[in-house]
N, C-alpha and C positions, 0 to 999 in steps of 0.2 A: 562535668558535663552530663546532662540528663541522658539516660540510656537511649531514649528514642532519637535524640539528636545525634548521639554517637553512632547509632545504627544507620541513620540516614546518611551521615558523612561517610561511613564505610561503604555503603551502597553506591553513593555518588563517586567515590574513588574507584570502585570496581568498574562502574559505568564508563568513567573517563579512560581507564586503561584499556577496556575492551573495544572501544570504538575510535574511529578516526574522525577528525573534523574535516570540513569541506576543503580547506587548504591542504591538508595532508593527503586527501584523495587526489587532488591535482598533482601533487608530487609523485604519488604512487603510479598514476596513469599517463602522465605527460610524455614519458619516454616512448610509449606505444602510440599515443594519440596526441600529437603536438598541438592540435587545434582545440583541445578541451579547455573549457573555461568555467568559472563559477556560474555565469549566466546560462550556459548550456546545461549544466547539471540541474539548476533550478527549473529550467524549462522542461527537462525530461520528468522531473518530479511533478510539475504542474499538469503534465499530460498523463500522469498516472503510470508511467513505466517503472519508476522507482518510488520507494516510500521509506526513506531513512527515519530512524528514531529521532526523538528530540531530547536534549538534556533538560534537567529541571529549569535551567535558565533560558531555554528556548532554542539553543543552537542545534543544528543538524549533526547527527552522529551516525556514521556509517560503519556497519559491521562487516566482517569478511564476506558474507553473502551479498551485501549491498554492493561492495566493490566488484565482486565477481559478476553480478548482474549488470552493472555499468559496463564492464569490459565486454560482456556478451552483446549489449545493445550497440556500443560503439563499433565493435567488430562487424556486426550485421550491417550497420550503416556504411562503413568504410569499404568493406570487401564485397558485399552483396547488393548494395544500394537499395536495401529493403525499406519500404515506407513504414512509418510508425505503427500503422494499423496491423500490418503483417507481423512486425516484431512483437506487438502485444500478444498476438495469437501464439507465437512461438514461445513466449515467456510462460503462457498458461500451460502449454504442452510440456515445457521443461519443468515447471513446478510440479505437475502431476507425476511426471517420471521420477523426480527427486523424492516425492512423497512415497512412491513405491519402493525406492531404494532404501529410504530411512526405515520403512516398516520391516525390510528384510535384514538391515544392517544394524546391530545393537550399538555400534559406536556412536559417539556424540555427533549430531548433525552440525554442519558449519553454520546453519542458520541460527538466529536468536532463539533462546529457550522460550517457547510460547507459554509454558506453565508458570512462569514467574508472575506473582501478583504484586500490584502496586497500590499505594495509598491514594486517598482522594486528592490530597495536595499535589502529589507527584503527577497524577493524571491531569489536573488542572494546568500545572506548569508545563508539562510536556506537550499537551495538546494545544496550549495557547487559548484556553477558554476560561470563562469565569463561572462563578457558582450558579448564576441564573441560567446560563446556557447548559450547564451540566444537568440542572434540575429539569429543564425542558427535554433534554435527551432521555432522561430517566422516565419522565412523565409519558413520553410517546413510545416507550419501549425500545428505543434504539441502543441504550446502554443499560446494562444490568450489573449489579454488584453482588459479590459473594461475601456476606457479612459486612465488614467495613472496607473490604478491599475490592480491586477491580482487576480484570484480566488484561492481557496484552490485546485481545480482540477489542475490548472496550476502549483502549487507548487508540487503536487504529480507527475505530468508528468515530471517536471524538475528534481526532485529527482531520479525518476526511470531511466531517461536517463543518469544522472550523474553516476549512478551505472553501467549501460550498457557500458559507456565510458571506464570503467576500463578493459573491455574485448575487446576494440578496435571497439565497435559499435558506429557509429556516427549518428548524426541527419538525414543525408541524406539517411541512410539505413532504416529509420523507417517511411518513407512516406507511405509505404503500410499499416502500423498500423493505421495511420490516416484515410486512405481510407477505410480500413475494418471497423473501428469504425463508420464512416459515413454511410456505407452500412447497418450496424446492426441497427443504429438509424432509417434509412428509413424503414427497415423491421418492426421494432417495431411500428412505426407511422402508417403503413398500417394496422397492426393487431388491434390497439386500435382506429383507426379512427371511426368505427361505434359507439363505446361507447362515444367518444367525441362529436359526432353529437347530442347527447341527451341534451347537453348544461345545465348541472346541476352540482352543487358542488359534489354530490354523484358520478356522472358519471366521473368527472375529477379525483376524488380520486380513483375510481376503475381502470381507465385507467392508472394512475400513478403506482398503485400497480401491475397491469398486466405487465406494461413495465419493472419494476424492476425485476419481476420474470423471464420474458423472457431474460432479460439481463444476469441474473445469469446463466441461462441455456446455453446461447450462450457462455459465458466465460468458462463454464465447457466443452462444446463441443470443443471449440478451444483448451483447454488444452489437452483433450483426443486425438484430431487429431495430435497435435504436438508430444505428447508422442509416438503415434503409428508410426509417420513418423521417429522419432528418433530411435525407435526400429528397423524399417526396414533398417535404415541406419547403424545399429550396434552401435548406440550412446546412448543406453538406460542405465539403471543402471549398475554399475560395477558388475562383476561376483560375485554372492553370496550376493549381496546387497538385503536388505529387504524393502527398502523404496524409491527407486528411487533416492537416494542422490548420486551425482557424487563423485568420489574419490577426496580427498582433494589435493590441489596443488596450488602453487603461480602462479599468472599471472602478466604480466607487468602492471604497472600503478595502480592507485586506492588508493594510500596512505594507510590509516589504514585498508581499506578493504582487501588489500593484506596481511597485518599482521594478520587480523582476520582469513584468510584462512590458513595462515601458522601455526596458533595456533590451527587448528582443531584437532590435536591428543588429545587435552584436551576436545574436544567436541564430542567424539565418542558416548557418551550416548544420543546424540540428537535424535537418532532413537530408543532409548530403550523404 
């Protein structure tokens, strides 16, 4: 067997052992949340509350952090009756706090290793896009490669854009997102620059922690501004909605994502 194929098979084996399939997640959580279902998990993913990885063959793969995040969301819905919008904000706060803990704790984080690089083929297979779509993402600066490899961030971007494509949103429409992200980074760099000038490991750790906290706040601000603009345009939650979840309905394209939305009558409890 060629060395590259052997290496890929070994990586795929590690991937399969480290992650749970969606059915295994149901078994893991059903004792605590009897009403959990595949449709509900897919719905939470479509709303941006979870973002499981994808195997090379396209199946969802949930790591320990994904299962923990699902448990957090389901508990907030069941015990506190929180709307999805508020849960999203709490997830941002939770992520920022976890980043701070990881910076102070040298032990391995429960979340996936963000430093792992992947090949072009693995990126295409995992994100569910083709060569032309990836070329467009690179042309518009949304995905960048390091040599011949791609980061986990590139995979996240490609996966998000693939989902947006099911709504007719194309890479060329998202150049402003890249520009906005670059401006946010410039702002954060200006804020932490005085700390970095101290040139010590402690200063760099503090600057990183501050940068992540500001990033979480900027994301929250962006979400609030978008929701406010949608409300002014009359495109906010459906009448009588409690959680800002849009009314279900199929859209063109998107393969199983369209079927997920068509199955939403079985997921009405997602905001319960």
